[in-house]
N, C-alpha and C positions, 0 to 999 in steps of 0.2 A: 738568697744570701750568696750563693755561689757566684751567680753572675755579677752580683756587686762587687765581688773580690776579684774578678777576672777584669772588669771596668777599671777597678781601682789599681792594678799592678803596674799599668804603664805611667802613671801619676806617680806613684811611689818611686818607681824607678827614676823619674824625671827629678824629682825632688831630692833623691840620694845623690843624683849627679850632679846637682847645682848648690847643694849645701857647702858653705866655707870650710876650709880645712884648718884645724887649730895651727898646724904647723907652717902653714903659707899665709895666714891670714894678716899677720903684720907686715910682711913685706909687701902683700898686696895693697894695703890701706896706705902704705907710704909710696908706693910707686904710683898709685891712683892720682897723687897730688900734683906731679909734674905735668900729668897729662891733662888735668883740670887747668893748670895754669896756662900751659899752651894753647889750650883750646879756646882761649878768651880772645886773644888777637886773632887766630883762624876762624873762629865762629863769627866775629863780628866782619871781618873782611868778606867772608863768604856771603853774609847778608846784605853789605854793602854791594856785592856783585850784581845781586838780584835787584837792588834799588828799593830796599825796604829797611826800616829800624834795624840798626845792627843789634838789638836785642834779642830779636828773633833767631839769630844764630847761637846767641847763648842759650835759648831755651831748646833748641835742638842739641846744644851740647851736653844738655844733662838728660834729655828724654832719650835721645837715641843709644848711648852708653849703657844706660840702666835698662830700658826695656829689651834692647836687642842683646845686651850681653847675658840674659838668663837663658837664651834659645840657641846662641851659635855653636856649634861642633867645632868651629876653630876657637879654642879658649881663650886665645891671646887677640884675636881681632878686636878692635875698637871701632864701633859703629857711631860714627859722627860726621860732621859737616867735611864736605869734599868741594874743591873748586869746580871739578868738572861737572858734579851734579849741580852745584850753584849756577854755573853757566847755562846749563840745559834749561833750569827752571826760570833764570832770568830772561834767556829767549822765548820762552813759552808765555811768560808775563809782560812781555815788551808793549803789546799793545792795550794792555789794561791800565785804567786811570790809576795813578798813585795812590788815591784815597782808598780805592777798592783792592789793591794789591795785597795788604795783608790777609784778607779773607779768601783772596783767590789763591794765595800760597798756601794757606791751610788746606784747601780743599784739594789742591794739585797734589800736596805731599800725602795727604791719606790715600788718595787714588793710586799714586805711585807705590805706596807700601801695599795696598790690596793687589795690586797687580805681581808684585814681587813674591807675596805669599801664595798666589795662586800658581806661580811658576815654579816655585818649590814644591807644592802638592802635586802638580803635574810632573815633576820629575823632569824639568828643563835644564838641569844644571849641565847635563853632558852636552848640551847644543853650544855652550860657550866657546868651546873650541874650534867651532866652525868659524868664528870670526879671527880672519888671517892675521898673523904677526904685522904684514905691511899695513893694511887697513886700520888697526889698532894703532899701531905708530904714527901713520898720519892723522889720524883722528885726534888723539893725545898731542900731538904736535901743534895742530891747528888750535886747539884750544888752549893751550899755554900761550901761544902767540895772540889769541884773540884777548885773554885775559890781561895781558901786558898793553896791548892797544886800548882797551877798554878802560883802563885806569890811568892813562895818561892824562886826560882832562882833569880827573880828580887830584893827581899828584901836581898839577900846575896851578889847580885852582880855577880852571877855565871853564867857561859855560861853552863847550863845543856842541856842534850840531853835525848831523849825517846819518844816513841810512844804515850803514854798518860800522862795527868798532874801526876799521881801517879809514874810513872818511872823517870820522869824529877824531880820531888820532891827528891826522893832517891837519884840521881845522884848529889845532891846540896852536899851531905854530903862526897863526895869523897875527898881524900886529895889534897889541892891546889886550890879546886873550889872556896871557899869563899874569898870574898875582905872583909876584916876587916872594913875599912871606910864606904862602902856601908852597911854592916850589922848593924854596929853601928846608921848609920843615921837611917834606917829603924826601927829599935828597940827603938831609941828615939822618932821616930812619934808614934810608938805603944804605948809608956808610956805617951805621952801626950794625945793621945786620950782617953785613959783609965782614967788618971788623971782628965782629964776635964770632963768627962761624968755624973759626979753628981754635976757640978758646973753651975753657971749662965752662962759661956761659952761654954757650951756644943754645943750650936749651929754653933759656929765657930769653934769648936774643930778640924775638919778637915782641915781648911784653916791655923790655927795655926801649926798643924802637918805638913804641907807641908813648910810652911815658916821657922821656928824656925831650923830643922836640915838642911834646904838647906843653911841657912845663915852660921851656924856653920862649913859647908864642905867649904864654900867660903872663911871663915876667916882661915882655918886649911890649905888651899891650896890643898886640896884633889882632884886633877884635873882628876883622874882616874874614878872618879865616873860618872856614866851614867846621862846626864841630857836630859830633854825633848827635848831640840833643837838637840841634838845628833841623835833623832830618826827621825827628819824631820824639815825641815824649817818651822819656824813659820811666816805666811803671816801677814802682818799687816793690822789692822782695819777688816772692816765688810766684809764678802764673798759676791760675787755675784752667784745668781743662775746658774747651769751647768745642762746639758743636760747629760743623761747617756750614756755610750758607750755600745750599743747592742752586739757587740762583746765579751763583757765579760760574757754573758749568757751561763750558762752551767746546766747539770741536777742536779748537786751538789748544785750550787747557788740557783735554783730553790726550790728545796726540803728543803735547808736552810731558804729560805723567809718563806715557809710555816710552818716550825718550830719555827721560830721567831714570826709569826703572831698568831699560838697557843699559845704559852707562854704568849704574851703580853696580849692577849684576856682573857685568864684565870685569870691573876693576876688582870688585869682592871676591871674583875667583882667584885672580892674581894675587890679592893679599892672603888667602888662605894658603895658596903655595909656599908664600915667602914666611909664613909663621906656624910651622909645624907643633904640633901639641907636646909638651914636654912630658906626658905620660907615655908618648908613642902611638897613641889611638889615632885612626885617620881621620881627617875630615870629610864630611858630607857636603857636598856643594848645595845640595837641595835643602837642607837643613840650614844652611848660611844663608840661602834665598829667604827662606822664611823667617829666618832672625831678622835680616835687614828690612823685611817688611813691617814686622812687628816694630822695630825701631823708628821706621817712617810714619807708621799710623800714630804711634804714640807721640813722635814729634809734631805731627799734624795737629792732634788734639790739643797739644799744650803750645801751639801757635809757631812751632819751629818750622825751619827750612828743610829740605830733604837731606837725608843722611846715608852713609854706606860704609862699606868696610875702607877705612883711611889707610893709605900706604905709610904715610908720614907719622899718625898717632899710634900705630900698630908697631912700627918700628921702635918708636920711642918707649912704649910699653915694654917690649923685649929689652931695650938698652937699660932700663932703670930698675930691671929686676922683677917684673911682673911674672906670677907663675901660673895663676888660674885665672878663669873668667872673672873672679872678683876684683881683679886689678883693674879692668875696663869698668867694671860696675860703680867701683869707688871713685873713679874719675868722674862720672856722672853724679855721684853724691857730692863729692868736692864742689863740683860747679854749683849745686844747690846752695852749697854755704857761701859761696863766692857772690850769688845773687842775691841772697839775704843780707850779706854785709856790704857790698860795694856797688850796688846798682846804680846810685847815683853818680858815682866817680865815672862810670864807664861814659856818661853823657859828656864829660868834658875833653875825650880824646879827639883829636884833631883829625879829619878825614883823610888828609893827604898822607898821614903816618899809617893808615889803613890800606890806601892804594899802594904804598911802598911795601907792605908786607905781602900783599898780593902779587906785585911785580916780581919782588925777589922768589917767592914761592914758584911761579910760574916759569921764571927763567933758570931755575935750578932743575925744573924737571923737563926741561929740553935736553935731549940726548944727540947733538949733531953727529957723534961718531957713528952711533946706530943708524941715524938716517942715511949716512953715507954709505954704509954697509949694505943698507937695503937697495939703495939706488944702483949698486955694483952688482947685484944678483941676477939681473935680467929685467926684460921690458914687462914681465908680468907683474913683479913686485914694482917697479918703477911707476906703472900706470895705477897700481892700487894705492901706495903712499901719495902720489901727487894730487890724484883724484879726491881721494878722501881729506887732505890738508885743504885744498882749494874750498872743497864743498863746506868745510867748516868755518873757513874765513868768510865767505860771501854768502851763505845761506842759513836760515834758521837751523838750530841744533838738532830739532824734530827730523828736518829734511835731511841734514847730514848723516845723521844715525842710520835713516833708512838707506840712503846712498851707501853707506858703507857696509851694512848687513847684506844687501842686494849685490853688491860688488863682490864680497867674501864668497856669496853662494855661486856667483857667475864664474867667478876665479877658479872654484873649487870643481864646479863642471867641467869647464875648459880643460884644466889640468888633468882631470880624469879621463875626458875624452882624448887629448892629445897624447897622454901617457899609454894609451892602449897599444899591445902589441900582439901580432899574431905569428905563431912559429909552426913549423911542421916538425912532428915527432916520428922517428925511425924506430924499430925496435932491433937492438945489436945484440939479443941473446941474454939468458940469464935474467930476465925481468928488467933488464936495462934498456934505456932509449937515448938516442942522440937527438940533438937539437939543431935544425936548420931554419934558414929563413923559409917562411912560406912561398910556395910557389903564386905565380899571379894567375895561371890557370890550371885545369885540372886535368890530367891524363886520362885517356880512355880505359874502361874496363879495368880501372885499378883502385884501391883504397888508399885515401890520404888522410893520416890522423894530424889534426891541429889542436894546438893549445893556446890559449889566451893569457896575458898578462894585462891586469888593469880591470877598471870599474866596469861592470855591464849595465848599469843603471843610468837612464835618461840618454845623455848625448853619447855615451859610451857604447851603448848598444848600435846607435848609428854608425859611429865610427867602425865598430866591428863588421857591420854589413858592407861598409865600403873596403874593407882589408880581407875578408874571405875570399878564397881562390875562387875564380870565376869559371861556372860550368859551362859556358856558352862554346859550342864548337866540339866539345867531348861527347863521347859515347858512353853510357853508363857508368858514369863516375859515382864514387861512393866517398863521403866524408864522415870521419869520426870527429866529433868536437868534444874536448874534454873539459868538464866542468867542476872538477873536483874543487871542494871548498868554497863554492857557491851556495849559500844558505838562503838565498832570497834573489827573487828576479822581478823584474816588472812587467808592464803591458808591452812596452817597447821591445822588450828581447824577445818577448813571445811572438810578436809580430815579425820581428826581424827572422827568427827561427821558421815561422810559417812561409814567408816569402823565400827565403833561402831552400826550403824542403820542396817547395812548388817549383823552382827553378831547377833543382835537380832532377825531379820527377819528370821535367818537360823533356829532358835529354835521355830517359832511362836511369837515372841514377836513384839515390836515396840518401838521406840524411841519418846519422847515429849519434846519439849524446850518451857519453860515458862519466863515469864519476858523479852522477847526479845524486844530490842529497833528496831524501826520501820526501820531504815536503815538496820541493821542487818539482819532483818526479810526478806526484800527484796533480800539481797544478799544470804540468805540461800535458799529461794525459787528459785532463780534463777540458783544457783548451785547444786541443788539437783541431783545426778547423782548415787544414792545408787543401783538403779535397783531391790529396795525392792518391795514387793506385795503392799504396801501402803508407801507413802512418809512420811518424818518426821513430825512430827506434832508441828507445831509453833504457840504459843500463845504469841501475842504481850503484853508488859506492859500496865498496865493501871495506873490511878493516884491512885487508893486503892492498897497499898503494900500487896502483897499475893493473890491478887484477879485472877491474870492469872495462878498462880500456882494450887489453888483451883479447877479451870476449867479444867486445864490439868489434875490432879489427878483424876478426875471424869471421865474423857474421857478415861484415861488409866485403871482405874479399871473396867469400862465396857468393855474395850477391853478384858481385861484379864478374865472377869466372862463369855463372851460369848464365850471363847474357852475351860473353865473348862468342861471337860467331865462329863456327867450325873452319879451321885452316887459318885461323888469325894469327898474324905475326905479333899482335900487341901483346 
């Protein structure tokens, strides 16, 4: 019985944390309605971006907020469709036959969800900070431009061809490609979006942009314009869950799911930072990873497309007065009501208006000032932002994500290696030390204390090896290398220490390490294979800063003095 009580306690705590509060419930229910209404055009447009029936976007817009909303630590985060996730999914499914694409989308979304859940369980949330701002800006800018280019054919009613969005957009301008009625409808939708952006109707501007031009086309009898129902049949009512077809599994689909997961998780971490909890509790990135994974798994089973923490929907949730997680959950419940009542109306929406919604949203997400600022910060940032931007434009999204992540890591390692600095410390009394540039060569029969700024992992250790004073030509030099604050070292650093200790031993000198963390000291003693006449001297750090370095310096000086020849002037 006691074991059952212990097992039940976490479940009871979770149930207490998610139960609606009477004082906030009315505000949350009301706040959920604008979110659901704005999700109609956004969800449909995201599905159009993938190349599937827009109804799948609405399925995701109810499953994601409801299932994910129960699990988030960022209570105001709305887990719903995002254009970046949709573009990644569309790229992964580009080679799939249109008839098989809905089933492949279902499987891709579920796999992406499982990856996100595993990432949260493995506590990988802290690694999102390793994706540099320059890389992320280049990637998101590339996605925005890709969305604009990919939607130009639909806006103009053109049957464009090409290998990438850029070539398809250029094909639109060939003679005879543009359908005038489609173009006018799309431009009218864009005009409505821009015109209402600074008015009280801004929150429903996307819905108005879909409805008004569509009604105008119907009145004008422009039946050549593609409608949503022409893309696929619009089912009535609420969908039932469906199991995935594992026969659709492929390597490209798997890598596409990984790309979707990476994009959604990085974006979601930014959403959590922008939407702090009203009760002051801290957000947990790993729990939000799991929540977004649950949202994707639910969206997949209900035939929806990938979902994630949405910047726009979360911002709207805050603006309209959402107070707890139930505002996001209610937006999903309102979407179920919309599907039950208006699913057939959705089929009458003109596709050029959906393209206009996507183009407008993508154009708004571009931040030219931020791009210019990054380009002015130096060559490293320039390389990062330009490379990632071009990769996103011309390569599949999965490849662009891989390049972006790899580039972030390479830039991080390069920065750590180039920032490493070696200095010489000289005691000036009363436990104080003066700092000077490290000498290029070591003096004979004297002790030299050096300190290091920067990372000693990987390339940083090799940079240290190049910057340490050269013992060649000196006699019996000793070196004290201060390591205070280093709680971990790698095999590369151990190898560098071994080589430097051997080089000192070859000229009668010795290496000492001071301020060494206890765990690092055990590692160094266990791995000391220099073959030198004396092992590396290791002095562990104490509570008194500088104490171990002073002890190491005394022993190093004593070593050098003992080896000084009689009557030596040195």
